[in-house]
Backbone bond lengths (Angstrom), bond angles and torsions (degrees), N, CA, C in turn:
res aa  C-N    CA-C-N  psi(-1)  N-CA   C-N-CA  omega(-1)  CA-C   N-CA-C  phi
1 M - - - 1.448 - - 1.519 112.32 -
2 S 1.338 117.19 -34.03 1.465 117.95 177.00 1.521 110.37 -68.21
3 Q 1.331 116.92 -31.31 1.457 120.45 177.13 1.529 110.29 -66.54
4 A 1.325 117.14 -40.90 1.467 120.72 177.35 1.522 110.26 -63.47
5 A 1.326 116.49 -40.08 1.469 120.56 179.47 1.526 110.96 -68.07
6 Q 1.328 117.18 -38.51 1.466 120.09 -179.70 1.527 111.35 -68.86
7 T 1.340 116.85 -42.18 1.465 118.75 -179.42 1.524 112.03 -66.55
8 R 1.331 116.64 -27.32 1.464 120.49 178.57 1.528 112.04 -91.11
9 G 1.313 118.25 -6.88 1.459 122.11 178.91 1.516 113.75 70.31
10 F 1.330 116.95 44.59 1.464 121.87 -176.11 1.524 114.05 -80.44
11 G 1.301 118.69 -9.07 1.459 120.86 177.85 1.515 112.67 79.89
12 P 1.343 116.60 -154.31 1.470 120.73 -173.55 1.534 112.53 -72.97
13 L 1.329 114.54 149.52 1.461 121.69 174.86 1.522 108.76 -74.09
14 M 1.335 116.55 126.47 1.465 121.24 -178.30 1.534 111.95 -97.37
15 S 1.360 116.02 -41.05 1.462 119.23 -176.07 1.525 110.04 -161.15
16 V 1.339 115.65 153.59 1.457 122.54 -178.77 1.522 109.19 -134.18
17 R 1.336 115.90 141.72 1.469 121.25 168.84 1.518 106.62 -131.66
18 Q 1.334 116.04 116.84 1.451 121.47 176.37 1.519 107.84 -118.00
19 L 1.324 115.90 123.34 1.458 120.40 178.30 1.518 109.56 -79.55
20 A 1.312 116.01 158.23 1.464 121.04 -178.59 1.525 110.71 -56.69
21 N 1.318 116.18 149.08 1.456 122.68 -177.85 1.527 110.54 -60.08
22 A 1.329 117.20 127.10 1.467 122.53 -176.55 1.530 111.54 -63.44
23 R 1.314 117.70 -37.46 1.473 120.46 -179.87 1.526 110.44 -63.55
24 N 1.335 116.59 -43.74 1.464 120.18 179.44 1.523 111.39 -64.62
25 R 1.335 116.38 -42.31 1.467 119.70 177.91 1.522 111.00 -64.96
26 F 1.345 116.93 -39.71 1.460 121.30 178.33 1.526 110.65 -59.44
27 V 1.330 116.81 -48.60 1.471 121.32 179.85 1.524 110.32 -62.19
28 L 1.325 117.36 -41.91 1.464 120.54 178.83 1.530 110.83 -58.75
29 W 1.332 117.26 -47.24 1.467 120.61 -178.96 1.528 110.84 -67.34
30 L 1.329 118.57 -33.51 1.465 120.04 175.71 1.524 111.03 -66.80
31 V 1.329 117.75 -39.42 1.464 121.42 176.96 1.530 110.19 -63.39
32 I 1.326 117.16 -41.44 1.466 120.44 177.73 1.529 110.03 -63.33
33 A 1.339 117.44 -42.69 1.472 120.62 178.14 1.526 110.77 -62.34
34 A 1.330 117.41 -41.98 1.467 120.96 179.39 1.526 110.68 -65.52
35 A 1.326 116.78 -39.62 1.466 120.54 177.65 1.529 110.37 -63.09
36 C 1.330 116.84 -42.89 1.471 120.38 177.98 1.522 110.48 -62.87
37 L 1.337 116.99 -40.66 1.467 120.75 178.33 1.529 110.00 -63.82
38 G 1.334 117.05 -45.45 1.456 120.55 178.28 1.523 112.27 -60.00
39 L 1.320 116.76 -43.62 1.467 120.17 178.30 1.528 111.21 -67.30
40 L 1.318 116.93 -36.47 1.465 120.94 176.68 1.527 110.61 -62.98
41 I 1.330 116.61 -43.14 1.466 120.43 177.88 1.527 110.27 -64.19
42 G 1.334 117.12 -42.67 1.466 120.95 177.84 1.518 112.23 -61.72
43 I 1.320 116.69 -43.14 1.471 121.30 178.73 1.535 109.51 -64.71
44 S 1.327 116.81 -40.61 1.472 120.76 179.29 1.523 110.90 -63.71
45 Y 1.334 115.63 -40.34 1.459 119.55 178.26 1.533 110.61 -62.29
46 L 1.332 116.27 -46.18 1.466 119.42 178.36 1.527 111.16 -61.97
47 G 1.328 116.29 -40.83 1.466 119.85 -179.83 1.513 112.47 -66.22
48 S 1.331 117.29 -30.78 1.466 119.66 -179.35 1.531 111.74 -70.34
49 K 1.311 117.71 -18.60 1.470 122.22 179.56 1.528 111.89 -88.81
50 M 1.345 117.57 -4.28 1.461 121.32 -176.82 1.514 110.92 -107.04
51 S 1.290 113.31 161.35 1.464 119.94 173.30 1.524 108.37 -80.32
52 V 1.338 116.51 146.67 1.462 119.79 179.00 1.522 111.52 -65.74
53 F 1.314 117.74 -15.52 1.462 121.58 -179.47 1.528 112.44 -91.18
54 D 1.297 116.80 -5.70 1.460 122.26 178.16 1.537 109.19 -72.53
55 A 1.328 117.84 139.06 1.475 122.06 -178.81 1.532 111.21 -64.20
56 M 1.312 118.02 -34.86 1.464 121.26 -179.73 1.523 111.98 -68.32
57 Y 1.325 116.87 -24.09 1.463 120.46 179.08 1.534 110.53 -60.37
58 S 1.332 116.38 -43.21 1.468 120.26 178.84 1.522 111.38 -66.21
59 V 1.318 116.22 -39.01 1.461 120.53 178.53 1.533 109.57 -64.15
60 L 1.325 117.46 -44.14 1.464 120.90 179.55 1.527 111.46 -63.86
61 R 1.308 117.43 -37.85 1.465 120.20 177.82 1.525 110.37 -63.48
62 F 1.340 116.58 -41.10 1.464 120.29 178.32 1.528 110.88 -64.13
63 V 1.317 117.26 -45.73 1.460 121.76 179.49 1.523 109.93 -63.98
64 G 1.329 117.38 -39.79 1.457 121.56 177.06 1.517 111.87 -61.08
65 L 1.315 116.95 -39.96 1.467 121.22 176.85 1.523 110.49 -62.48
66 F 1.315 116.77 -40.63 1.463 121.78 177.56 1.527 110.34 -58.03
67 F 1.332 117.15 -46.50 1.470 120.37 179.89 1.529 111.69 -68.90
68 C 1.322 117.15 -33.48 1.466 120.38 177.24 1.526 110.58 -63.35
69 F 1.330 116.88 -48.94 1.462 120.18 178.26 1.531 111.33 -65.86
70 G 1.334 116.61 -36.06 1.460 120.14 176.49 1.519 111.79 -61.82
71 M 1.340 116.55 -39.59 1.459 120.52 178.97 1.536 110.73 -65.74
72 V 1.321 116.89 -44.67 1.467 120.30 179.33 1.523 110.40 -62.67
73 F 1.328 117.52 -43.89 1.463 121.46 178.26 1.531 110.71 -59.91
74 A 1.335 116.91 -44.24 1.468 120.86 -178.94 1.528 110.75 -64.87
75 L 1.328 118.37 -40.20 1.469 120.99 178.48 1.526 111.50 -65.35
76 V 1.333 116.92 -43.00 1.467 120.68 178.80 1.527 110.30 -64.25
77 T 1.319 117.18 -41.28 1.465 121.08 178.70 1.524 111.06 -65.97
78 A 1.330 117.76 -38.01 1.473 121.00 177.57 1.528 110.31 -62.71
79 I 1.320 116.99 -44.24 1.462 120.58 179.05 1.521 110.49 -64.78
80 R 1.329 117.38 -42.62 1.468 121.27 178.70 1.527 110.65 -61.70
81 T 1.318 117.19 -38.05 1.463 121.74 179.50 1.523 111.15 -60.88
82 I 1.321 116.94 -42.15 1.462 120.26 178.81 1.526 110.79 -68.58
83 V 1.330 116.87 -38.95 1.469 120.30 -179.84 1.529 110.46 -64.93
84 V 1.333 117.50 -43.47 1.468 121.37 -179.83 1.526 110.43 -67.60
85 G 1.323 117.62 -41.81 1.460 121.53 175.39 1.525 114.29 77.42
86 N 1.335 114.41 -171.02 1.471 122.20 179.10 1.524 109.19 -84.29
87 R 1.319 116.03 134.38 1.457 120.55 178.80 1.523 110.07 -137.26
88 S 1.342 114.99 140.26 1.465 122.07 175.89 1.518 108.39 -140.12
89 Y 1.328 115.56 147.36 1.463 122.16 -177.77 1.523 108.23 -129.49
90 F 1.342 116.57 138.56 1.455 121.33 -176.95 1.526 109.01 -134.94
91 V 1.325 116.68 125.70 1.461 122.10 175.93 1.524 107.81 -104.41
92 Y 1.329 115.63 121.81 1.461 122.73 176.35 1.525 108.32 -111.20
93 G 1.298 116.03 166.41 1.458 120.86 -179.65 1.519 112.94 -57.78
94 E 1.322 117.11 -35.14 1.468 120.39 -176.38 1.522 113.79 -121.26
95 G 1.330 118.49 15.65 1.448 119.03 178.66 1.516 113.91 -179.15
96 F 1.311 115.03 -179.42 1.456 123.85 -176.33 1.524 109.08 -129.88
97 V 1.341 116.95 136.69 1.462 121.90 178.69 1.523 108.08 -124.32
98 Y 1.336 115.07 136.35 1.462 122.77 -179.49 1.523 108.87 -127.08
99 R 1.328 116.12 129.59 1.466 120.70 177.72 1.516 108.26 -119.49
100 H 1.324 115.34 125.97 1.463 121.67 178.67 1.526 108.44 -131.38
101 N 1.335 116.27 114.35 1.467 122.43 -178.81 1.530 112.45 52.16
102 G 1.314 116.98 41.44 1.455 121.88 176.94 1.515 114.96 87.93
103 K 1.320 118.41 -13.74 1.466 121.32 179.04 1.532 108.38 -87.89
104 V 1.333 115.68 122.65 1.467 121.34 -176.38 1.522 109.41 -104.01
105 R 1.344 114.90 132.01 1.467 120.66 175.17 1.524 107.73 -128.44
106 A 1.317 116.18 141.47 1.465 121.00 -176.41 1.522 109.75 -131.67
107 W 1.333 115.67 141.44 1.457 122.86 177.56 1.524 109.46 -134.16
108 A 1.315 116.71 134.50 1.468 121.02 170.00 1.525 106.40 -76.04
109 W 1.323 117.46 156.64 1.466 120.14 -177.28 1.534 113.02 -56.83
110 P 1.331 120.47 -36.73 1.467 118.37 176.71 1.535 113.68 -63.27
111 E 1.333 117.62 -19.26 1.461 121.29 178.15 1.525 112.93 -86.03
112 I 1.315 116.48 -8.59 1.471 121.47 176.87 1.526 107.40 -90.58
113 T 1.342 115.99 128.86 1.466 119.47 -177.01 1.525 113.01 -93.26
114 G 1.328 118.18 -15.63 1.457 120.29 177.73 1.516 111.84 155.06
115 M 1.327 114.60 -177.31 1.458 121.03 178.19 1.515 108.13 -136.82
116 Q 1.329 115.58 136.87 1.458 120.84 -175.41 1.527 109.71 -125.02
117 S 1.329 116.32 134.45 1.456 120.21 176.75 1.525 109.17 -78.46
118 V 1.318 115.81 147.38 1.458 121.98 178.94 1.523 107.63 -121.77
119 L 1.325 115.26 126.57 1.455 121.11 -179.30 1.520 110.04 -98.20
120 G 1.341 115.49 148.85 1.461 120.70 177.37 1.518 110.35 -65.27
121 K 1.321 116.03 154.89 1.457 120.36 -175.46 1.519 113.96 -115.06
122 R 1.339 118.17 -18.22 1.460 119.57 -173.36 1.518 112.04 -129.60
123 G 1.289 114.68 153.21 1.459 122.04 171.77 1.516 114.20 57.94
124 D 1.325 115.24 -141.54 1.459 121.53 -178.59 1.524 112.09 -66.30
125 A 1.330 117.59 -23.14 1.468 121.54 -178.62 1.525 112.69 -82.18
126 A 1.326 116.86 -7.36 1.468 120.19 -176.97 1.529 110.34 -58.42
127 G 1.333 115.66 125.10 1.456 121.69 177.73 1.518 114.76 81.82
128 K 1.337 118.22 -5.50 1.464 121.60 179.72 1.529 109.25 -97.48
129 L 1.324 115.64 151.25 1.461 121.39 -179.78 1.524 110.18 -61.78
130 S 1.333 116.30 123.18 1.461 122.57 -178.16 1.528 111.20 -98.52
131 H 1.335 116.53 -51.79 1.458 123.38 179.11 1.525 108.41 -167.01
132 Y 1.313 115.93 -178.27 1.467 121.29 176.14 1.523 108.61 -117.89
133 N 1.317 116.12 150.72 1.462 122.42 170.98 1.514 107.92 -112.60
134 L 1.331 116.09 119.38 1.458 121.78 175.27 1.524 106.86 -88.46
135 Q 1.328 116.41 123.15 1.466 122.31 -176.30 1.525 109.49 -98.86
136 A 1.330 116.01 127.59 1.465 121.41 176.87 1.526 108.84 -116.62
137 Q 1.328 115.77 163.91 1.464 120.19 178.67 1.520 109.88 -58.52
138 G 1.327 115.35 149.44 1.454 120.46 -179.10 1.516 113.03 86.45
139 G 1.340 117.07 10.88 1.458 120.60 177.87 1.514 115.00 78.10
140 V 1.328 117.88 13.48 1.464 121.38 179.44 1.530 108.95 -76.17
141 S 1.330 116.08 129.99 1.454 121.89 177.90 1.525 108.57 -122.48
142 I 1.339 116.33 127.26 1.464 122.07 -178.00 1.517 108.51 -115.74
143 M 1.338 116.02 120.47 1.456 120.21 178.81 1.530 109.30 -75.18
144 I 1.322 115.88 125.06 1.474 122.06 177.98 1.532 107.22 -110.43
145 P 1.330 118.15 109.11 1.462 119.94 179.83 1.527 111.73 -70.92
146 I 1.314 114.77 157.67 1.467 121.41 178.54 1.527 108.07 -98.92
147 A 1.315 116.71 135.00 1.465 122.65 176.91 1.523 108.03 -136.27
148 I 1.312 116.57 92.56 1.464 121.59 -176.68 1.526 109.37 -87.88
149 V 1.332 115.21 124.05 1.459 122.36 176.46 1.520 107.11 -127.12
150 N 1.318 116.33 124.76 1.470 122.46 -177.86 1.531 111.25 54.73
151 G 1.327 115.99 41.45 1.459 120.92 175.38 1.518 115.37 79.50
152 R 1.344 118.09 4.96 1.470 121.38 -177.78 1.513 110.95 -138.87
153 D 1.302 115.07 156.94 1.459 122.26 171.07 1.521 106.00 -121.53
154 E 1.337 115.96 95.07 1.463 120.70 -173.38 1.523 112.53 -62.76
155 F 1.328 117.57 -35.40 1.462 120.09 178.62 1.529 110.05 -62.27
156 L 1.321 116.88 -48.11 1.470 120.11 179.00 1.523 111.60 -65.37
157 D 1.331 117.37 -32.88 1.469 120.03 175.84 1.527 109.98 -60.22
158 H 1.337 116.91 -46.00 1.477 121.14 179.01 1.528 111.23 -65.86
159 L 1.326 116.65 -41.91 1.462 120.83 -179.41 1.529 110.70 -64.27
160 M 1.322 116.96 -46.13 1.470 120.27 -179.93 1.526 111.63 -66.23
161 A 1.335 117.09 -37.54 1.466 119.92 177.69 1.528 110.26 -62.97
162 A 1.333 117.25 -42.45 1.466 120.50 178.58 1.523 110.98 -64.85
163 L 1.331 116.79 -42.06 1.471 120.06 178.15 1.533 110.76 -63.09
164 N 1.312 117.46 -41.63 1.471 120.68 177.96 1.516 111.44 -65.35
165 R 1.341 117.73 -41.53 1.463 122.36 178.70 1.526 111.69 -58.34
166 H 1.325 115.68 -33.36 1.467 119.94 -176.39 1.531 112.15 -102.94
167 G 1.329 116.36 13.31 1.464 121.02 173.14 1.519 114.57 69.01
168 R 1.322 117.65 30.32 1.461 121.29 178.88 1.525 109.36 -94.29
169 P 1.336 118.02 136.54 1.479 120.68 -176.13 1.520 112.48 -73.06
170 I 1.321 114.99 143.85 1.463 123.43 174.56 1.519 106.42 -124.87
171 S 1.320 115.85 120.90 1.476 118.36 179.51 1.509 111.00 -127.59
């Protein structure tokens, strides 16, 4: 990505956002799914030794259901992690670089058409800021996640400052 920025003459690196490695997250979610499966099997074994009229039998069935749903959630999240892949974002003085699964794309600020906020649509997130979409020429839209630390998102501060410097709209 620095090579792409240098060949395009983007100047100094202002800010970087690198998301956690997709392979590591995938393995973590698979381990969680396996743990839930193991606990589900253990709970089932204990339940098979009890009478259906025992009060603990109902409790074990409820706990087993919890682990079953936990396993399904972990498997779905693991698959989603692989689909989303590795992503990194780089703000330079004169442009923006995006890396997704090793593929690097670079845009000078005049090639960026703007940035749009995206609000959540369901549940507790409804109406709250979810992420931003950076719009580039040719209809390319890049999702920029929000990562607030100590009440600020320094990467977005740098990105918005660069967009404002170059007269790009932020909505």
